[in-house]
PyMOL Python script that loads the backbone (N, CA, C, O; Angstrom):
from pymol import cmd

cmd.read_pdbstr("""\
ATOM      1  N   MET A   1       8.743  62.887 150.356  1.00  0.00           N
ATOM      2  CA  MET A   1       9.346  61.888 151.218  1.00  0.00           C
ATOM      3  C   MET A   1      10.839  62.152 151.374  1.00  0.00           C
ATOM      4  O   MET A   1      11.394  61.981 152.459  1.00  0.00           O
ATOM      5  N   ARG A   2      11.489  62.571 150.285  1.00  0.00           N
ATOM      6  CA  ARG A   2      12.925  62.835 150.327  1.00  0.00           C
ATOM      7  C   ARG A   2      13.240  63.937 151.324  1.00  0.00           C
ATOM      8  O   ARG A   2      14.233  63.864 152.048  1.00  0.00           O
ATOM      9  N   TYR A   3      12.387  64.966 151.363  1.00  0.00           N
ATOM     10  CA  TYR A   3      12.622  66.087 152.270  1.00  0.00           C
ATOM     11  C   TYR A   3      12.443  65.661 153.729  1.00  0.00           C
ATOM     12  O   TYR A   3      13.151  66.146 154.612  1.00  0.00           O
ATOM     13  N   ARG A   4      11.520  64.779 153.970  1.00  0.00           N
ATOM     14  CA  ARG A   4      11.288  64.297 155.327  1.00  0.00           C
ATOM     15  C   ARG A   4      12.512  63.529 155.830  1.00  0.00           C
ATOM     16  O   ARG A   4      12.940  63.711 156.970  1.00  0.00           O
ATOM     17  N   VAL A   5      13.064  62.681 154.988  1.00  0.00           N
ATOM     18  CA  VAL A   5      14.255  61.907 155.357  1.00  0.00           C
ATOM     19  C   VAL A   5      15.429  62.850 155.603  1.00  0.00           C
ATOM     20  O   VAL A   5      16.174  62.679 156.567  1.00  0.00           O
ATOM     21  N   THR A   6      15.593  63.845 154.731  1.00  0.00           N
ATOM     22  CA  THR A   6      16.670  64.812 154.899  1.00  0.00           C
ATOM     23  C   THR A   6      16.509  65.580 156.199  1.00  0.00           C
ATOM     24  O   THR A   6      17.476  65.797 156.929  1.00  0.00           O
ATOM     25  N   PHE A   7      15.272  65.992 156.483  1.00  0.00           N
ATOM     26  CA  PHE A   7      15.014  66.710 157.725  1.00  0.00           C
ATOM     27  C   PHE A   7      15.329  65.848 158.937  1.00  0.00           C
ATOM     28  O   PHE A   7      15.996  66.306 159.866  1.00  0.00           O
ATOM     29  N   LEU A   8      14.860  64.613 158.938  1.00  0.00           N
ATOM     30  CA  LEU A   8      15.104  63.720 160.069  1.00  0.00           C
ATOM     31  C   LEU A   8      16.597  63.441 160.258  1.00  0.00           C
ATOM     32  O   LEU A   8      17.080  63.366 161.388  1.00  0.00           O
ATOM     33  N   ALA A   9      17.322  63.290 159.153  1.00  0.00           N
ATOM     34  CA  ALA A   9      18.769  63.078 159.240  1.00  0.00           C
ATOM     35  C   ALA A   9      19.446  64.305 159.838  1.00  0.00           C
ATOM     36  O   ALA A   9      20.326  64.176 160.690  1.00  0.00           O
ATOM     37  N   GLY A  10      19.045  65.482 159.401  1.00  0.00           N
ATOM     38  CA  GLY A  10      19.602  66.718 159.948  1.00  0.00           C
ATOM     39  C   GLY A  10      19.285  66.883 161.419  1.00  0.00           C
ATOM     40  O   GLY A  10      20.132  67.316 162.200  1.00  0.00           O
ATOM     41  N   ALA A  11      18.063  66.538 161.800  1.00  0.00           N
ATOM     42  CA  ALA A  11      17.682  66.625 163.207  1.00  0.00           C
ATOM     43  C   ALA A  11      18.498  65.652 164.053  1.00  0.00           C
ATOM     44  O   ALA A  11      18.917  65.994 165.159  1.00  0.00           O
ATOM     45  N   ALA A  12      18.724  64.456 163.547  1.00  0.00           N
ATOM     46  CA  ALA A  12      19.511  63.468 164.279  1.00  0.00           C
ATOM     47  C   ALA A  12      20.955  63.932 164.455  1.00  0.00           C
ATOM     48  O   ALA A  12      21.524  63.808 165.540  1.00  0.00           O
ATOM     49  N   VAL A  13      21.541  64.463 163.392  1.00  0.00           N
ATOM     50  CA  VAL A  13      22.917  64.964 163.475  1.00  0.00           C
ATOM     51  C   VAL A  13      22.986  66.126 164.461  1.00  0.00           C
ATOM     52  O   VAL A  13      23.903  66.191 165.280  1.00  0.00           O
ATOM     53  N   GLY A  14      22.033  67.034 164.389  1.00  0.00           N
ATOM     54  CA  GLY A  14      21.999  68.166 165.323  1.00  0.00           C
ATOM     55  C   GLY A  14      21.863  67.718 166.760  1.00  0.00           C
ATOM     56  O   GLY A  14      22.497  68.279 167.653  1.00  0.00           O
ATOM     57  N   TYR A  15      21.039  66.711 166.987  1.00  0.00           N
ATOM     58  CA  TYR A  15      20.857  66.198 168.351  1.00  0.00           C
ATOM     59  C   TYR A  15      22.161  65.603 168.876  1.00  0.00           C
ATOM     60  O   TYR A  15      22.568  65.890 170.002  1.00  0.00           O
ATOM     61  N   VAL A  16      22.812  64.781 168.066  1.00  0.00           N
ATOM     62  CA  VAL A  16      24.062  64.141 168.492  1.00  0.00           C
ATOM     63  C   VAL A  16      25.132  65.187 168.769  1.00  0.00           C
ATOM     64  O   VAL A  16      25.794  65.144 169.805  1.00  0.00           O
ATOM     65  N   LEU A  17      25.302  66.132 167.839  1.00  0.00           N
ATOM     66  CA  LEU A  17      26.313  67.160 168.039  1.00  0.00           C
ATOM     67  C   LEU A  17      25.973  68.036 169.243  1.00  0.00           C
ATOM     68  O   LEU A  17      26.859  68.425 170.004  1.00  0.00           O
ATOM     69  N   GLY A  18      24.706  68.340 169.408  1.00  0.00           N
ATOM     70  CA  GLY A  18      24.286  69.157 170.547  1.00  0.00           C
ATOM     71  C   GLY A  18      24.506  68.461 171.871  1.00  0.00           C
ATOM     72  O   GLY A  18      24.908  69.093 172.848  1.00  0.00           O
ATOM     73  N   SER A  19      24.249  67.166 171.915  1.00  0.00           N
ATOM     74  CA  SER A  19      24.428  66.445 173.176  1.00  0.00           C
ATOM     75  C   SER A  19      25.907  66.285 173.507  1.00  0.00           C
ATOM     76  O   SER A  19      26.280  66.233 174.679  1.00  0.00           O
ATOM     77  N   LYS A  20      26.759  66.206 172.469  1.00  0.00           N
ATOM     78  CA  LYS A  20      28.193  66.100 172.715  1.00  0.00           C
ATOM     79  C   LYS A  20      28.761  67.437 173.203  1.00  0.00           C
ATOM     80  O   LYS A  20      29.700  67.465 173.998  1.00  0.00           O
ATOM     81  N   ALA A  21      28.182  68.543 172.720  1.00  0.00           N
ATOM     82  CA  ALA A  21      28.670  69.853 173.126  1.00  0.00           C
ATOM     83  C   ALA A  21      28.438  70.058 174.615  1.00  0.00           C
ATOM     84  O   ALA A  21      29.287  70.615 175.310  1.00  0.00           O
ATOM     85  N   GLY A  22      27.305  69.614 175.097  1.00  0.00           N
ATOM     86  CA  GLY A  22      27.028  69.639 176.520  1.00  0.00           C
ATOM     87  C   GLY A  22      26.701  71.004 177.093  1.00  0.00           C
ATOM     88  O   GLY A  22      26.544  72.001 176.388  1.00  0.00           O
ATOM     89  N   ARG A  23      26.609  70.990 178.407  1.00  0.00           N
ATOM     90  CA  ARG A  23      26.179  72.172 179.163  1.00  0.00           C
ATOM     91  C   ARG A  23      27.185  73.318 179.056  1.00  0.00           C
ATOM     92  O   ARG A  23      26.791  74.483 178.996  1.00  0.00           O
ATOM     93  N   GLU A  24      28.467  73.001 179.030  1.00  0.00           N
ATOM     94  CA  GLU A  24      29.488  74.037 178.986  1.00  0.00           C
ATOM     95  C   GLU A  24      29.346  74.894 177.725  1.00  0.00           C
ATOM     96  O   GLU A  24      29.403  76.122 177.791  1.00  0.00           O
ATOM     97  N   ARG A  25      29.164  74.249 176.603  1.00  0.00           N
ATOM     98  CA  ARG A  25      29.003  74.985 175.344  1.00  0.00           C
ATOM     99  C   ARG A  25      27.715  75.787 175.353  1.00  0.00           C
ATOM    100  O   ARG A  25      27.678  76.909 174.848  1.00  0.00           O
ATOM    101  N   TYR A  26      26.650  75.221 175.927  1.00  0.00           N
ATOM    102  CA  TYR A  26      25.386  75.937 176.035  1.00  0.00           C
ATOM    103  C   TYR A  26      25.572  77.220 176.830  1.00  0.00           C
ATOM    104  O   TYR A  26      25.099  78.280 176.420  1.00  0.00           O
ATOM    105  N   GLU A  27      26.252  77.132 177.954  1.00  0.00           N
ATOM    106  CA  GLU A  27      26.483  78.312 178.785  1.00  0.00           C
ATOM    107  C   GLU A  27      27.331  79.339 178.045  1.00  0.00           C
ATOM    108  O   GLU A  27      27.106  80.542 178.179  1.00  0.00           O
ATOM    109  N   GLN A  28      28.305  78.873 177.266  1.00  0.00           N
ATOM    110  CA  GLN A  28      29.152  79.775 176.492  1.00  0.00           C
ATOM    111  C   GLN A  28      28.316  80.531 175.451  1.00  0.00           C
ATOM    112  O   GLN A  28      28.467  81.743 175.295  1.00  0.00           O
ATOM    113  N   ILE A  29      27.451  79.827 174.754  1.00  0.00           N
ATOM    114  CA  ILE A  29      26.582  80.455 173.756  1.00  0.00           C
ATOM    115  C   ILE A  29      25.630  81.432 174.435  1.00  0.00           C
ATOM    116  O   ILE A  29      25.375  82.518 173.914  1.00  0.00           O
ATOM    117  N   LYS A  30      25.109  81.052 175.585  1.00  0.00           N
ATOM    118  CA  LYS A  30      24.182  81.900 176.331  1.00  0.00           C
ATOM    119  C   LYS A  30      24.858  83.206 176.757  1.00  0.00           C
ATOM    120  O   LYS A  30      24.259  84.276 176.654  1.00  0.00           O
ATOM    121  N   ARG A  31      26.114  83.120 177.240  1.00  0.00           N
ATOM    122  CA  ARG A  31      26.849  84.327 177.645  1.00  0.00           C
ATOM    123  C   ARG A  31      27.105  85.231 176.438  1.00  0.00           C
ATOM    124  O   ARG A  31      26.963  86.450 176.531  1.00  0.00           O
ATOM    125  N   ALA A  32      27.482  84.632 175.311  1.00  0.00           N
ATOM    126  CA  ALA A  32      27.744  85.413 174.102  1.00  0.00           C
ATOM    127  C   ALA A  32      26.471  86.118 173.626  1.00  0.00           C
ATOM    128  O   ALA A  32      26.517  87.276 173.211  1.00  0.00           O
ATOM    129  N   ALA A  33      25.348  85.424 173.686  1.00  0.00           N
ATOM    130  CA  ALA A  33      24.077  86.026 173.282  1.00  0.00           C
ATOM    131  C   ALA A  33      23.703  87.166 174.223  1.00  0.00           C
ATOM    132  O   ALA A  33      23.181  88.190 173.782  1.00  0.00           O
ATOM    133  N   GLY A  34      23.965  86.995 175.504  1.00  0.00           N
ATOM    134  CA  GLY A  34      23.693  88.058 176.470  1.00  0.00           C
ATOM    135  C   GLY A  34      24.537  89.293 176.208  1.00  0.00           C
ATOM    136  O   GLY A  34      24.036  90.415 176.274  1.00  0.00           O
ATOM    137  N   ARG A  35      25.835  89.090 175.906  1.00  0.00           N
ATOM    138  CA  ARG A  35      26.707  90.222 175.597  1.00  0.00           C
ATOM    139  C   ARG A  35      26.231  90.924 174.329  1.00  0.00           C
ATOM    140  O   ARG A  35      26.255  92.153 174.249  1.00  0.00           O
ATOM    141  N   LEU A  36      25.807  90.158 173.356  1.00  0.00           N
ATOM    142  CA  LEU A  36      25.317  90.733 172.108  1.00  0.00           C
ATOM    143  C   LEU A  36      24.044  91.548 172.354  1.00  0.00           C
ATOM    144  O   LEU A  36      23.892  92.643 171.812  1.00  0.00           O
ATOM    145  N   ALA A  37      23.143  91.021 173.161  1.00  0.00           N
ATOM    146  CA  ALA A  37      21.894  91.725 173.455  1.00  0.00           C
ATOM    147  C   ALA A  37      22.140  93.002 174.254  1.00  0.00           C
ATOM    148  O   ALA A  37      21.382  93.962 174.122  1.00  0.00           O
ATOM    149  N   ASP A  38      23.181  93.032 175.076  1.00  0.00           N
ATOM    150  CA  ASP A  38      23.490  94.211 175.879  1.00  0.00           C
ATOM    151  C   ASP A  38      24.309  95.248 175.122  1.00  0.00           C
ATOM    152  O   ASP A  38      24.519  96.352 175.623  1.00  0.00           O
ATOM    153  N   ASN A  39      24.771  94.913 173.932  1.00  0.00           N
ATOM    154  CA  ASN A  39      25.574  95.822 173.131  1.00  0.00           C
ATOM    155  C   ASN A  39      24.717  97.013 172.697  1.00  0.00           C
ATOM    156  O   ASN A  39      23.647  96.822 172.120  1.00  0.00           O
ATOM    157  N   PRO A  40      25.177  98.252 172.970  1.00  0.00           N
ATOM    158  CA  PRO A  40      24.375  99.433 172.625  1.00  0.00           C
ATOM    159  C   PRO A  40      24.036  99.528 171.132  1.00  0.00           C
ATOM    160  O   PRO A  40      22.932  99.945 170.781  1.00  0.00           O
ATOM    161  N   SER A  41      24.958  99.151 170.259  1.00  0.00           N
ATOM    162  CA  SER A  41      24.643  99.239 168.823  1.00  0.00           C
ATOM    163  C   SER A  41      23.565  98.221 168.441  1.00  0.00           C
ATOM    164  O   SER A  41      22.752  98.483 167.554  1.00  0.00           O
ATOM    165  N   MET A  42      23.557  97.064 169.106  1.00  0.00           N
ATOM    166  CA  MET A  42      22.514  96.063 168.839  1.00  0.00           C
ATOM    167  C   MET A  42      21.165  96.575 169.344  1.00  0.00           C
ATOM    168  O   MET A  42      20.142  96.381 168.688  1.00  0.00           O
ATOM    169  N   GLN A  43      21.162  97.220 170.493  1.00  0.00           N
ATOM    170  CA  GLN A  43      19.916  97.780 171.024  1.00  0.00           C
ATOM    171  C   GLN A  43      19.392  98.887 170.117  1.00  0.00           C
ATOM    172  O   GLN A  43      18.185  99.008 169.909  1.00  0.00           O
ATOM    173  N   GLU A  44      20.299  99.689 169.582  1.00  0.00           N
ATOM    174  CA  GLU A  44      19.899 100.752 168.661  1.00  0.00           C
ATOM    175  C   GLU A  44      19.288 100.150 167.392  1.00  0.00           C
ATOM    176  O   GLU A  44      18.261 100.619 166.900  1.00  0.00           O
ATOM    177  N   ALA A  45      19.933  99.108 166.875  1.00  0.00           N
ATOM    178  CA  ALA A  45      19.405  98.447 165.672  1.00  0.00           C
ATOM    179  C   ALA A  45      18.029  97.844 165.951  1.00  0.00           C
ATOM    180  O   ALA A  45      17.141  97.908 165.100  1.00  0.00           O
ATOM    181  N   ALA A  46      17.851  97.270 167.116  1.00  0.00           N
ATOM    182  CA  ALA A  46      16.549  96.702 167.470  1.00  0.00           C
ATOM    183  C   ALA A  46      15.493  97.800 167.546  1.00  0.00           C
ATOM    184  O   ALA A  46      14.353  97.593 167.132  1.00  0.00           O
ATOM    185  N   GLY A  47      15.866  98.961 168.070  1.00  0.00           N
ATOM    186  CA  GLY A  47      14.932 100.083 168.130  1.00  0.00           C
ATOM    187  C   GLY A  47      14.541 100.564 166.746  1.00  0.00           C
ATOM    188  O   GLY A  47      13.375 100.871 166.497  1.00  0.00           O
ATOM    189  N   VAL A  48      15.512 100.631 165.845  1.00  0.00           N
ATOM    190  CA  VAL A  48      15.231 101.050 164.472  1.00  0.00           C
ATOM    191  C   VAL A  48      14.284 100.048 163.805  1.00  0.00           C
ATOM    192  O   VAL A  48      13.328 100.439 163.135  1.00  0.00           O
ATOM    193  N   LEU A  49      14.557  98.760 163.993  1.00  0.00           N
ATOM    194  CA  LEU A  49      13.684  97.729 163.398  1.00  0.00           C
ATOM    195  C   LEU A  49      12.273  97.801 163.971  1.00  0.00           C
ATOM    196  O   LEU A  49      11.291  97.622 163.250  1.00  0.00           O
ATOM    197  N   GLN A  50      12.180  98.065 165.271  1.00  0.00           N
ATOM    198  CA  GLN A  50      10.864  98.163 165.905  1.00  0.00           C
ATOM    199  C   GLN A  50      10.098  99.365 165.342  1.00  0.00           C
ATOM    200  O   GLN A  50       8.901  99.267 165.073  1.00  0.00           O
ATOM    201  N   ALA A  51      10.784 100.491 165.165  1.00  0.00           N
ATOM    202  CA  ALA A  51      10.134 101.676 164.608  1.00  0.00           C
ATOM    203  C   ALA A  51       9.683 101.418 163.168  1.00  0.00           C
ATOM    204  O   ALA A  51       8.590 101.825 162.774  1.00  0.00           O
ATOM    205  N   GLN A  52      10.520 100.748 162.397  1.00  0.00           N
ATOM    206  CA  GLN A  52      10.159 100.463 161.008  1.00  0.00           C
ATOM    207  C   GLN A  52       8.961  99.507 160.955  1.00  0.00           C
ATOM    208  O   GLN A  52       8.074  99.671 160.117  1.00  0.00           O
ATOM    209  N   ALA A  53       8.934  98.532 161.828  1.00  0.00           N
ATOM    210  CA  ALA A  53       7.787  97.612 161.873  1.00  0.00           C
ATOM    211  C   ALA A  53       6.514  98.373 162.207  1.00  0.00           C
ATOM    212  O   ALA A  53       5.453  98.095 161.647  1.00  0.00           O
ATOM    213  N   GLY A  54       6.618  99.329 163.116  1.00  0.00           N
ATOM    214  CA  GLY A  54       5.450 100.151 163.461  1.00  0.00           C
ATOM    215  C   GLY A  54       4.962 100.964 162.271  1.00  0.00           C
ATOM    216  O   GLY A  54       3.758 101.082 162.041  1.00  0.00           O
ATOM    217  N   ARG A  55       5.912 101.530 161.509  1.00  0.00           N
ATOM    218  CA  ARG A  55       5.532 102.293 160.318  1.00  0.00           C
ATOM    219  C   ARG A  55       4.875 101.391 159.279  1.00  0.00           C
ATOM    220  O   ARG A  55       3.893 101.777 158.645  1.00  0.00           O
ATOM    221  N   LEU A  56       5.420 100.187 159.106  1.00  0.00           N
ATOM    222  CA  LEU A  56       4.832  99.255 158.134  1.00  0.00           C
ATOM    223  C   LEU A  56       3.422  98.850 158.542  1.00  0.00           C
ATOM    224  O   LEU A  56       2.532  98.730 157.701  1.00  0.00           O
ATOM    225  N   LEU A  57       3.229  98.640 159.834  1.00  0.00           N
ATOM    226  CA  LEU A  57       1.894  98.292 160.322  1.00  0.00           C
ATOM    227  C   LEU A  57       0.933  99.457 160.088  1.00  0.00           C
ATOM    228  O   LEU A  57      -0.222  99.253 159.713  1.00  0.00           O
ATOM    229  N   GLY A  58       1.417 100.677 160.312  1.00  0.00           N
ATOM    230  CA  GLY A  58       0.580 101.851 160.046  1.00  0.00           C
ATOM    231  C   GLY A  58       0.203 101.946 158.578  1.00  0.00           C
ATOM    232  O   GLY A  58      -0.939 102.263 158.247  1.00  0.00           O
ATOM    233  N   THR A  59       1.156 101.675 157.698  1.00  0.00           N
ATOM    234  CA  THR A  59       0.883 101.693 156.261  1.00  0.00           C
ATOM    235  C   THR A  59      -0.146 100.626 155.895  1.00  0.00           C
ATOM    236  O   THR A  59      -1.049 100.867 155.094  1.00  0.00           O
ATOM    237  N   ALA A  60       0.003  99.447 156.493  1.00  0.00           N
ATOM    238  CA  ALA A  60      -0.958  98.362 156.224  1.00  0.00           C
ATOM    239  C   ALA A  60      -2.348  98.768 156.691  1.00  0.00           C
ATOM    240  O   ALA A  60      -3.339  98.490 156.014  1.00  0.00           O
ATOM    241  N   ARG A  61      -2.425  99.423 157.843  1.00  0.00           N
ATOM    242  CA  ARG A  61      -3.730  99.878 158.348  1.00  0.00           C
ATOM    243  C   ARG A  61      -4.366 100.864 157.368  1.00  0.00           C
ATOM    244  O   ARG A  61      -5.559 100.786 157.076  1.00  0.00           O
ATOM    245  N   GLU A  62      -3.549 101.790 156.868  1.00  0.00           N
ATOM    246  CA  GLU A  62      -4.077 102.789 155.937  1.00  0.00           C
ATOM    247  C   GLU A  62      -4.573 102.137 154.648  1.00  0.00           C
ATOM    248  O   GLU A  62      -5.652 102.473 154.160  1.00  0.00           O
ATOM    249  N   ARG A  63      -3.805 101.225 154.105  1.00  0.00           N
ATOM    250  CA  ARG A  63      -4.164 100.608 152.830  1.00  0.00           C
ATOM    251  C   ARG A  63      -5.353  99.670 152.942  1.00  0.00           C
ATOM    252  O   ARG A  63      -6.168  99.579 152.024  1.00  0.00           O
ATOM    253  N   LEU A  64      -5.451  98.973 154.064  1.00  0.00           N
ATOM    254  CA  LEU A  64      -6.547  98.010 154.213  1.00  0.00           C
ATOM    255  C   LEU A  64      -7.788  98.643 154.824  1.00  0.00           C
ATOM    256  O   LEU A  64      -8.847  98.019 154.871  1.00  0.00           O
ATOM    257  N   GLY A  65      -7.662  99.864 155.286  1.00  0.00           N
ATOM    258  CA  GLY A  65      -8.810 100.543 155.864  1.00  0.00           C
ATOM    259  C   GLY A  65      -9.278  99.849 157.125  1.00  0.00           C
ATOM    260  O   GLY A  65      -8.467  99.399 157.934  1.00  0.00           O
ATOM    261  N   GLY A  66     -10.576  99.762 157.290  1.00  0.00           N
ATOM    262  CA  GLY A  66     -11.144  99.170 158.487  1.00  0.00           C
ATOM    263  C   GLY A  66     -11.110  97.654 158.487  1.00  0.00           C
ATOM    264  O   GLY A  66     -11.349  97.038 159.526  1.00  0.00           O
ATOM    265  N   THR A  67     -10.820  97.037 157.357  1.00  0.00           N
ATOM    266  CA  THR A  67     -10.897  95.580 157.293  1.00  0.00           C
ATOM    267  C   THR A  67      -9.890  94.906 158.207  1.00  0.00           C
ATOM    268  O   THR A  67     -10.181  93.852 158.773  1.00  0.00           O
ATOM    269  N   LEU A  68      -8.700  95.498 158.363  1.00  0.00           N
ATOM    270  CA  LEU A  68      -7.685  94.894 159.225  1.00  0.00           C
ATOM    271  C   LEU A  68      -8.158  94.893 160.677  1.00  0.00           C
ATOM    272  O   LEU A  68      -8.022  93.891 161.380  1.00  0.00           O
ATOM    273  N   GLY A  69      -8.709  96.014 161.119  1.00  0.00           N
ATOM    274  CA  GLY A  69      -9.197  96.103 162.481  1.00  0.00           C
ATOM    275  C   GLY A  69     -10.413  95.232 162.739  1.00  0.00           C
ATOM    276  O   GLY A  69     -10.606  94.738 163.850  1.00  0.00           O
ATOM    277  N   GLU A  70     -11.235  95.044 161.710  1.00  0.00           N
ATOM    278  CA  GLU A  70     -12.409  94.185 161.872  1.00  0.00           C
ATOM    279  C   GLU A  70     -12.001  92.729 162.028  1.00  0.00           C
ATOM    280  O   GLU A  70     -12.580  91.999 162.833  1.00  0.00           O
ATOM    281  N   LYS A  71     -11.010  92.310 161.263  1.00  0.00           N
ATOM    282  CA  LYS A  71     -10.577  90.920 161.321  1.00  0.00           C
ATOM    283  C   LYS A  71      -9.673  90.644 162.514  1.00  0.00           C
ATOM    284  O   LYS A  71      -9.716  89.555 163.085  1.00  0.00           O
ATOM    285  N   PHE A  72      -8.855  91.622 162.894  1.00  0.00           N
ATOM    286  CA  PHE A  72      -7.893  91.460 163.982  1.00  0.00           C
ATOM    287  C   PHE A  72      -8.022  92.634 164.945  1.00  0.00           C
ATOM    288  O   PHE A  72      -7.282  93.609 164.813  1.00  0.00           O
ATOM    289  N   PRO A  73      -8.944  92.571 165.916  1.00  0.00           N
ATOM    290  CA  PRO A  73      -9.156  93.698 166.825  1.00  0.00           C
ATOM    291  C   PRO A  73      -7.896  94.122 167.576  1.00  0.00           C
ATOM    292  O   PRO A  73      -7.771  95.289 167.947  1.00  0.00           O
ATOM    293  N   ALA A  74      -6.976  93.214 167.804  1.00  0.00           N
ATOM    294  CA  ALA A  74      -5.761  93.562 168.528  1.00  0.00           C
ATOM    295  C   ALA A  74      -4.890  94.530 167.734  1.00  0.00           C
ATOM    296  O   ALA A  74      -4.033  95.197 168.313  1.00  0.00           O
ATOM    297  N   LEU A  75      -5.089  94.621 166.427  1.00  0.00           N
ATOM    298  CA  LEU A  75      -4.289  95.504 165.586  1.00  0.00           C
ATOM    299  C   LEU A  75      -4.885  96.901 165.456  1.00  0.00           C
ATOM    300  O   LEU A  75      -4.271  97.781 164.852  1.00  0.00           O
ATOM    301  N   ARG A  76      -6.079  97.115 166.019  1.00  0.00           N
ATOM    302  CA  ARG A  76      -6.675  98.440 165.948  1.00  0.00           C
ATOM    303  C   ARG A  76      -5.864  99.406 166.797  1.00  0.00           C
ATOM    304  O   ARG A  76      -5.337  99.008 167.836  1.00  0.00           O
ATOM    305  N   PRO A  77      -5.750 100.660 166.389  1.00  0.00           N
ATOM    306  CA  PRO A  77      -5.067 101.640 167.235  1.00  0.00           C
ATOM    307  C   PRO A  77      -5.774 101.741 168.576  1.00  0.00           C
ATOM    308  O   PRO A  77      -6.984 101.527 168.653  1.00  0.00           O
ATOM    309  N   LEU A  78      -5.044 102.061 169.627  1.00  0.00           N
ATOM    310  CA  LEU A  78      -5.617 102.103 170.969  1.00  0.00           C
ATOM    311  C   LEU A  78      -6.777 103.080 171.061  1.00  0.00           C
ATOM    312  O   LEU A  78      -7.772 102.779 171.721  1.00  0.00           O
ATOM    313  N   ASN A  79      -6.681 104.236 170.423  1.00  0.00           N
ATOM    314  CA  ASN A  79      -7.761 105.215 170.499  1.00  0.00           C
ATOM    315  C   ASN A  79      -8.963 104.810 169.657  1.00  0.00           C
ATOM    316  O   ASN A  79     -10.018 105.436 169.755  1.00  0.00           O
ATOM    317  N   ASP A  80      -8.827 103.783 168.837  1.00  0.00           N
ATOM    318  CA  ASP A  80      -9.898 103.319 167.965  1.00  0.00           C
ATOM    319  C   ASP A  80     -10.663 102.139 168.568  1.00  0.00           C
ATOM    320  O   ASP A  80     -11.733 101.777 168.077  1.00  0.00           O
ATOM    321  N   GLN A  81     -10.121 101.542 169.623  1.00  0.00           N
ATOM    322  CA  GLN A  81     -10.752 100.368 170.208  1.00  0.00           C
ATOM    323  C   GLN A  81     -11.871 100.797 171.143  1.00  0.00           C
ATOM    324  O   GLN A  81     -11.716 101.733 171.928  1.00  0.00           O
ATOM    325  N   ASP A  82     -12.979 100.116 171.054  1.00  0.00           N
ATOM    326  CA  ASP A  82     -14.112 100.388 171.922  1.00  0.00           C
ATOM    327  C   ASP A  82     -14.129  99.325 173.006  1.00  0.00           C
ATOM    328  O   ASP A  82     -14.572  98.200 172.774  1.00  0.00           O
ATOM    329  N   ASP A  83     -13.641  99.686 174.200  1.00  0.00           N
ATOM    330  CA  ASP A  83     -13.552  98.728 175.296  1.00  0.00           C
ATOM    331  C   ASP A  83     -14.586  99.021 176.378  1.00  0.00           C
ATOM    332  O   ASP A  83     -14.292  98.920 177.569  1.00  0.00           O
ATOM    333  N   SER A  84     -15.773  99.376 175.968  1.00  0.00           N
ATOM    334  CA  SER A  84     -16.797  99.648 176.970  1.00  0.00           C
ATOM    335  C   SER A  84     -17.208  98.342 177.639  1.00  0.00           C
ATOM    336  O   SER A  84     -17.119  97.282 177.019  1.00  0.00           O
ATOM    337  N   PRO A  85     -17.656  98.398 178.894  1.00  0.00           N
ATOM    338  CA  PRO A  85     -18.052  97.163 179.596  1.00  0.00           C
ATOM    339  C   PRO A  85     -19.120  96.374 178.870  1.00  0.00           C
ATOM    340  O   PRO A  85     -19.164  95.149 178.981  1.00  0.00           O
ATOM    341  N   ALA A  86     -19.987  97.058 178.123  1.00  0.00           N
ATOM    342  CA  ALA A  86     -21.045  96.339 177.400  1.00  0.00           C
ATOM    343  C   ALA A  86     -20.453  95.405 176.353  1.00  0.00           C
ATOM    344  O   ALA A  86     -21.025  94.353 176.066  1.00  0.00           O
ATOM    345  N   ASP A  87     -19.300  95.783 175.775  1.00  0.00           N
ATOM    346  CA  ASP A  87     -18.679  94.958 174.755  1.00  0.00           C
ATOM    347  C   ASP A  87     -18.019  93.728 175.353  1.00  0.00           C
ATOM    348  O   ASP A  87     -17.796  92.740 174.653  1.00  0.00           O
ATOM    349  N   ARG A  88     -17.709  93.780 176.625  1.00  0.00           N
ATOM    350  CA  ARG A  88     -17.003  92.642 177.253  1.00  0.00           C
ATOM    351  C   ARG A  88     -17.962  91.605 177.820  1.00  0.00           C
ATOM    352  O   ARG A  88     -17.513  90.586 178.346  1.00  0.00           O
ATOM    353  N   SER A  89     -19.254  91.831 177.729  1.00  0.00           N
ATOM    354  CA  SER A  89     -20.201  90.881 178.281  1.00  0.00           C
ATOM    355  C   SER A  89     -20.161  89.586 177.486  1.00  0.00           C
ATOM    356  O   SER A  89     -19.667  89.546 176.360  1.00  0.00           O
ATOM    357  N   ALA A  90     -20.681  88.548 178.083  1.00  0.00           N
ATOM    358  CA  ALA A  90     -20.696  87.237 177.419  1.00  0.00           C
ATOM    359  C   ALA A  90     -21.598  87.285 176.198  1.00  0.00           C
ATOM    360  O   ALA A  90     -22.613  87.981 176.196  1.00  0.00           O
ATOM    361  N   PRO A  91     -21.233  86.552 175.169  1.00  0.00           N
ATOM    362  CA  PRO A  91     -22.084  86.541 173.978  1.00  0.00           C
ATOM    363  C   PRO A  91     -23.412  85.831 174.294  1.00  0.00           C
ATOM    364  O   PRO A  91     -23.480  85.010 175.209  1.00  0.00           O
ATOM    365  N   PRO A  92     -24.452  86.152 173.536  1.00  0.00           N
ATOM    366  CA  PRO A  92     -25.738  85.504 173.791  1.00  0.00           C
ATOM    367  C   PRO A  92     -25.648  84.015 173.509  1.00  0.00           C
ATOM    368  O   PRO A  92     -24.884  83.594 172.641  1.00  0.00           O
ATOM    369  N   PRO A  93     -26.417  83.217 174.230  1.00  0.00           N
ATOM    370  CA  PRO A  93     -26.386  81.767 174.023  1.00  0.00           C
ATOM    371  C   PRO A  93     -26.891  81.425 172.623  1.00  0.00           C
ATOM    372  O   PRO A  93     -27.728  82.140 172.071  1.00  0.00           O
ATOM    373  N   PRO A  94     -26.376  80.317 172.040  1.00  0.00           N
ATOM    374  CA  PRO A  94     -26.853  79.921 170.708  1.00  0.00           C
ATOM    375  C   PRO A  94     -28.292  79.473 170.761  1.00  0.00           C
ATOM    376  O   PRO A  94     -28.760  78.996 171.795  1.00  0.00           O
ATOM    377  N   HIS A  95     -29.000  79.620 169.659  1.00  0.00           N
ATOM    378  CA  HIS A  95     -30.428  79.259 169.607  1.00  0.00           C
ATOM    379  C   HIS A  95     -30.621  77.801 169.404  1.00  0.00           C
ATOM    380  O   HIS A  95     -31.758  77.332 169.338  1.00  0.00           O
TER     381      HIS A  95
END
""", "prot")
cmd.dss("prot")
cmd.show_as("cartoon", "prot")
cmd.util.cbc("prot")
cmd.orient("prot")
C-alpha cells in the first residue's frame, strides 16, 4: 500500500510539473531528442547495440536448441521457418 501511495504522489507531481512546463518545453525536449538521434556517434552506438543483441539472440538459440523456435516461431531464423501455404491454412475446427 505504501508503494502505491508513493507512486500516485509521484505521478501527481509529474503531472503538475509537466502541465506547467507546457508545449514550449515539450517542443524543446523533442528538438533535443531529434538532434541526439541524428548524432553520428549515437547512431554508431545504436548499431553496435543492435549487433550485440543479434549475437545474444544467436547464442540463446544455440543454447536452447529447437525449444526457442518451437515456443516462439517469430524467433526462428528466416531460413529455418517453414512458410508453405499448407501451414497458413485455417486450423481444423474443434471437435
